[in-house]
N, C-alpha and C positions, 0 to 999 in steps of 0.2 A: 683381387680379393682383399689384399693387405690394406689398401687404401682405406677402406671401411673401418678396418681395426685401428690403424693410426689416427682417424677421426676420434672413434671413439674413447680410446686412451686420451687424447688429447682433453677431452671433455671430462676426464675424472677429475673430482674436486680435492683429492688426497696427492695430486701429481706436485712435485716441486718444480718451479720455474723453469730450471734446466731440463728437466724430464719433457716438459710440455713443449720446449722450443724444439728438442729432438725429435718430437711426433710431427711437428709442424715441417720441419725439415725433411724428415723422411718422405711424408707425404707430398711435398714439393718435387721430390725426385721420382715420382711415380708418372709414367707417360700414359696417361688415359683419360677419357672425358670423365669418367667417375672421380677421378682424384680432384678434377676442376669443381665438380659439383661439392664435393665433400670440403674443399676449400673457401668455397662460396659461402657455404653454410657455416663454417666456422667463423668467416669474416663478418656475418650478420647474426650470429648467436648470440643472444641476449646474456650479458653480464659474462661472456667469455673474456678472460683477462687479455688476451692476446689477438685480439680482434684487428689491430694494426697489424700486428706482424703477419696474420694470414692475409690481409689486403697487400701488404707489401709483396709477400710471395706471388700473389696473382699479378700484380705489376711486372714483378720480375721475370715471370714464367709466359707471359702473354705473347712475347716477342721471339721465344726460343722453344723450348721444350713441349709448350700448350699452344703454341702458334696456330694449329689448325683446330681448335677446339672452341672458337668463338667467345674467348674469354671477355673481350671487349663488350660484346652484345649481351652476354650474361650478366656482367657485372651492371651494367646499365637499366637491365631489367629488374635487378634486385634492388636498384637505388645506390650501389655502392661506389660507383664512379661514373660520372658524365662530363667530358671535358667542356663541354658548353655552359655547365652550371658550376663548375669548380670556383669556390671562394678562396682567395689567396689572402692570408693575413700577414702583415708587415711584423718582421722580427728584425729588429737592429740592435746591435752594441751599444751600451750608453756611453755617452761621452765621457772621459777621464773628469775626475771630481776636482774642480778648480781649487788649487792651493793645497791639496795633498800632499803631506810629506811623502818621500819617496821611501819603500821598504827597505831596510838595512840590508847589506850583503848576507849572505847566507851563513859564511863564517862568525858575524856578529849575532845572528840568531842561535847560533850553536851554542853561545854563552848563556842564553837563558834557560831558566829551569821551568819546565812544562808542567802544570798541574793538570793531570789526566782526568780528575772529577770534573773541572771547570771546562775542560776539552769537550768531554761528554755532552755538555749543556750546548756548547758554543757549536759543535759540528753539526746542530740542526741547519744551520745557514748552508751547508753543502747538500741538503736533502733535495734541493729543487732539481739537481742535475746529477748527482751521484746515489749509488746505493752504499749503504752503512749498514751492514747485517740484512735485516729484513725490512728496514726503513729507508725511504728514499726513491729515487728515480733511476732508470737505466736510461742514461745520456751519456755521461761521462765514465771514466773508468771506475770500477768497484773499488771502493777505497777499504774495504775490509780486507780484500786480497792485496791491494797496494801497499797498504799500512805492514801487512805480515812480511812482504817480501822485500822491501826496500829499506835500506839504512836511514836513520833519523835524518841525515844531511840531505838525501833526496827528497822525503817528504817535505821539509823545511822549505828547499828550494822551489817545489812544485806547487806550493801552497802560495808562498809569497812572491814567486816571479814566473807565473804559469806560462808565458809565451817563450821563456828562456829554451824549454825543451818540451816539444809537444808531442806526447805520445803517438805511436804509429796507429793510423786508423781512425784518429780523432781530429785530424785536421779540418779546419773550417772553410767555408766557402761563402762568398757574397754573390748571389743572384740578384739581379736587376730584372724585373719584368718589363714588358712592352708599354705598361701604364706608368712605369717609375717606381712600382712597389719593390722595396729592397727585403730580401729575405736572407739572413744569415743563418748556418746550420752545417750540419754534414751531408754531403750529396752522397745517397746510399746506391742510387741508380741514374746513370746518364741517358736512359732510354727515354720514351715517350709514354707516360710523361715522366718528368724528372722528380725524383723521390728525395726530399729533404727531410733530415730529423733536426728539430729546432730546439731551443732551450726548453728544459722540463720534459723532454722526451716527446714532445708535439711532432707528428708526422704530417708533411704536407706534400700534395701531388700537385706539380706545376706543369700543365699541357706544354710541350716542346713549343708550339707556335706561339706562347706567350713568354717565352724566355727570350730576353734582350742580350743579356750576358750572363758569364758564370767566371768568376775569377777568385783565385786563392784569396782568403781573408788576410794573411801576413800576420796573424797573432793568433793566441789561443781564444776559444771560445769561452774561456772560464773568464769572469769578470775580475778585473783587477782588485787588490786588496781593500781600496778606499772605497770602491763601488760596494763591497761586501760589509763594510765597516768594521774590517780586521785591523789590529794593531800588531805590534810585534809580539807582544806578549800572548795575546789570542792565538797568533799563528803556533806559537810555541805549545800552548795548552793543547790546541787540537792534534799537533802532530804526536804530543805525548800520548793522547788517547788512542790514536790510530796505532800507535806501536805496541799499545797494552791488549789490542784485540786478538 
């Protein structure tokens, strides 16, 4: 009986993002065919803001808690997932900018005075992958929380040298498919299909039979400063703004 209530509450327009996530998580732990049906409805609901998360739970649960409830067949019937019709989009890290100057050491960046007003404008470059307040995408760490919790030195280092210390849970992988397509992102599930969260928060499902290899990326999924057009002063400005939140 609770499964229907979880779905109904998840659909409330007044719910916060965190509360909506909690409702989907609660639904995903109900072992019943009704829970599967409700999750499929959410994954198919027009304008539902967490359709991708609902589909992720279906993919995650179909091989364990919901194994006996025909999730694959139900998803195929509703047009949510058909392994024979999956289109895989290449997502590769851009090459380093030729001739770009190396970003100074963090100790040197600490000597700069950041302008938080300029940083508020410059932080828009982060929206593709990060949440800053209500703006941005849920891919990398939430910069509002990160800015409040971390000292200025850590903020500067994270922006200027993203591969120096990768946050736990945000490690990148490089997936190569059998036809040579390269996809970089965070592997959320190693089951069948492989579920990958790519730049911009885009989710991709890759049937296991089409996966040739999966390897650690060996660097941050965040673009280098030169790729983002960041100068040392802009890095200082963005850090100053994040510290003011």
